[in-house]
N, C-alpha and C positions, 0 to 999 in steps of 0.2 A: 304710566301715566292715566294721574287722579281725571277721572270725567267731572268736567265744568257741572257746578251745580245749579239747580235751576231754583229760582226766584219765582214767585204766586204773583201775579200781575193784581194791581188794589184792583180790590172791589168796584163795579160798576165801569170799568172799561171795557171796552172791544175790539179787536182786531184791527181797523183802522187806529184806534186813538191808539194803542202798543207800538204800533209800527212807526206811526207819525213821532212818536215821543224817545223812541230810543236812540240812544247818542250814538253820532255819525262817527265811526272808524275808515275812516277812506283809506288810506296808504295801507293799512292792514287790510282791508278789502280787496284790493287790487291784486295786492303781491300772492293773497292765499287762492284767486281764483286765475293767477297767471299760473301757480303751481296745478292744479287743478286741468287747466287746457293742455297744458305739457302733457300730464300723463295720460290723459283723456285720447289726446292724438295719439299718443304711441299706443295704446292699446287697438284704436280701429284702426292702427296700419295692421298688425299683426291680424285681427281678429277677419280682416279686407282679405288675405289671402285664406282663411279658412272657413269661411260663410256661406261660399257657394253649396259645400257639399255638406250642407244640415240645415231642417228648417229654422226659420227663427226664435220658434218655440224653447226647442230643444237648447239652443244656445242660450236664450235666456235663465232655462230654469240651472246649468249649471255654472255660467257664471253669477248670477243671482245668487244659486248658493251657497258655492264658495265663500263672495265678500260678505255674506251675514253672518257667516259661522266665523269670520274672523273679528267682524267688528262685533260681533256675542261675546266673544275672548277677549275681546278689547274693553269693553265694558263690564265683563267680569272683574279683570285682571285691575282695573282700576277702581273698583267697590261702589259701580254704579248700579250692580243687579237689581239693588232695590227700587230702581228707579222704573225697572221691569217688571218685579213681582207686585200684584197686589192694586199695580195705578191703571184705570181704564184710560185708554187711549182718547183723546177728545176727538171729535167728528171733522173737525178743521182738520187733525194730522191725519188721518186716514183717506181722508179727501185729498189732500197732499198727495200721500203715497202713490193711490189708486193713478191721481192723474199721472203723474210723475212715469209711472208703468207704463202705462197709455201711449206717455209722447215717447218712449224709449223705443216700443213695440212701432210702434206707429213709421216711425223715423227710421229702424231698419228697413221697415217693407217696404219703404218708397224709396229706399236706394236702389233695391233690385229689379226697379222698371222702372228707372229715368237717369243719365247720365250721373253722376257725380256733381260736378258743377253746379248744374242744376239744381239737384238737391242742397248744396250748401248756399245758394243764393235765395232760394227762399226762408231756409231755417235762419239764417241773419237777417232775414226782418223781424226777430226776437226780441230786439230791443226797443224796435220804433213800437213793436206792440206793449213792450211792457211801459212802456214812458206812456202809452196814449190810456193802457188802463191801471196804471198804479196808482193815480188819483182816486178812480172809481171805485176800486176793490180796499185798496188799504191806505186811501186818505194821505197820498203822501205828493207834495208838492214837486214838479219838474220845473227846475230852474229853466230858464231860454237857453242859458248856454250849455246845458246839457243834447238840448233839439238840435241844436247846429253841431256837435259833437259827435250826434249819434247819426246825423246825417252824410256828414263829411265823411264817416268812416261806414255809413252803407254805402257813398257812393266807391270807396275804396275797395270793396267785397267785390261792387258789379263788376269794377273793373278788370279785378281777379277771378272772378267766377266766368264771364261773358258766357250767357245764357244761350241757348240756343234758342232758333225760331218754333222748336219742337218742345218748348218748355209744357204746352198745357195738353198732358195725355192724363189717363185716367189717375197716372201715381203722382201727379202733380197735388189734387184734391188731398193725399194723404199725407205729405207732404205740408200744406198749412194744418192740417189737422195736426198732425206733431209739434208743428212749433208754436199754436194757438195750446195746445195742452201744454207745453214748455213754459211758455211767459205764465199761463196760471200759476201754475205748479211754481214755480220758482216765486214769484209775488208772495205767495203761501209762506213762504219759507222763514221769514221774517215776521210776522205775527205768529207765528207758531213758536220761533225759536226763540220769545219772552218765557217761552214756559217750557222747550222742549230739548236738551243739548242737544249737540251737532249729532253723535253718534247714535243716541235713538231715534233721532227723529231720521240718519243715514240707516239704521237697522230697518224700522218700518217700512223706507220705500224700497229696500231691498227685498223686504217679505214682498212685498205687492208685486215684485220681479218674478219672484217665483212661484205665487198666488197664480200670474195669469199664464205663465206659462202651462203649469202642471193644468190650468182648465183647459188651453189652447191643445194641449197632449192629449186629453178627454176626448175630444173632439176629434181631430185630424190624426192623430197618433195612429190610427190605423192604416193611415193612408185611402182609407175609402173614398172620400170628399178631395183628394188630390186634384186641384185646377190648374193646370200645365199652361192654359191659355195667354196668360197677364204672368211677365215674371215675379210681379208682387205680388197676384196670389200662391201663384206655385212656390213662394218661398214662405208664404203662411200655412198653406195645407199642407205642403209636403208632409207623409209619415218619418215615425220613426225613423231614424238611419243608428244604428250601436256606434259608437265612436272608436278608431282605433289608440291602440293603450295611450302613442304620442297625442293625436290628436286630445283624447280626454285629458290630457298633462298640460295642455295648450287651455283649453278652455277652463279649466280650474285657476290656472296660470292669468287666465284674463277675470278671474274673480278677485284677484290680490289688488290688480290695478283698479278695479270696479271698488272696493273697497275704499281704497284712498282716494281714488278719483271724488266719490259719493261725497266722505267726510269734507272733502276740502270746495268742494260746492254749496255743501250746505254749511260751511261756517262762512264761507265767504259772503253767499246770498245774506245771513243774519247779522254781521255786524255794518254792512252799510245799506243804502236805500237801494234795492235793485236796477231803478234805473240810470244810476251811475255806475255800479260793477256791470252791468251786462254787457257793455259797448265792448271790455275786454275780452272777451270770448271769441273776437273778429281773429285773435294771433292763433286759433287752430287752423287756419289758412296760410302760414307761414311755419308752422310746424308739419301740416300736409305737404307743403312744399319739399322741405328737407326731409322727412321719413322717405317720400317718396324717390326724390335722388338718391339718399343711399341705399332705397332696399330693391329698388326698381331700376335706377338709372334714369329716372325722366328727370329735362333738365327745364326746370322755371320761365317759361317767359317772360320778356320786358316786364308785359304787363301786371306782374304777380309782385314785381317789387316795385311797381309805382302803385298799387293800390293796396301794399304793405307798408307804402311811406307814408298813404294816408291815414290808415289804421293806427298807426303809432302815435303819428303829429295829432292828434282828433284826442287822443286818449291821452297823451303829454299836458297838451293845453287844455282840456277839462280838469287834469290834477291842480296845474298851475293856477288857472282861472280862478279855483275854487280854494284855494288855499291863500289866497288874497284876503278871502271874507275872513276868516278867521283869524 
């Protein structure tokens, strides 16, 4: 498969103007992001079984490293190596990669110290953050119907997640930080995508994952700074643990899923306004319920189906409403 070509933006344009002027491919963006959510949900289900045994930075190194090699191979086969060699990455591309690496690391660290439902409830404030910040950061107008759909979908998420009264623990701030980083990083995908192919953006993002993991490994790898006082701190500061052959294969397999999901997420946020496509990430709760039932026998509560109905209805209504304007 050939790597998509990169077209230079006209002189004098900036990130805000590029993003606002880019044509909207709404159906394509929704379908791509839905596929990304499906792949990510399956990956996370398997990571859940393994992550308790290894530090987060070690998982990031193996997962990000194998994914980066796969995407690099795809770029080479597609004849896009010239887009990497001799090309200086822009500051915006590097910033996006670093921000998303920090988001991934922070979210997994927060999961270790709080209930999954609480972390999901916080993470799914993402579309609200994107809608609130997209006008300021990339100059895209958020029409009223998207605000309505976002709020309705968020109500559906809240019904499913049902956060406990103990949501405000130290890990909550980490989850909020991760969500903010995701919002900023995903919004930067669209203006960066005006100049950089999706695969190249994905490669730089995964390289940032590996770099972050290596830096943390240099600090915490010996185990000298391991702090078991809080689950999140323990997950971050635990020393190196040599993986078993089976676990090593699993970590490398996560990289295959991560490579595919990275390309899909990058492409999804590239072809349409982030404030439009972000609510489709709510589907991850539907897949989480399915994988939980198939893998661990967890039966979703009635509130899960009620919330999911609101989420799906909000997305379909938004597509229908905006299709009438075209």
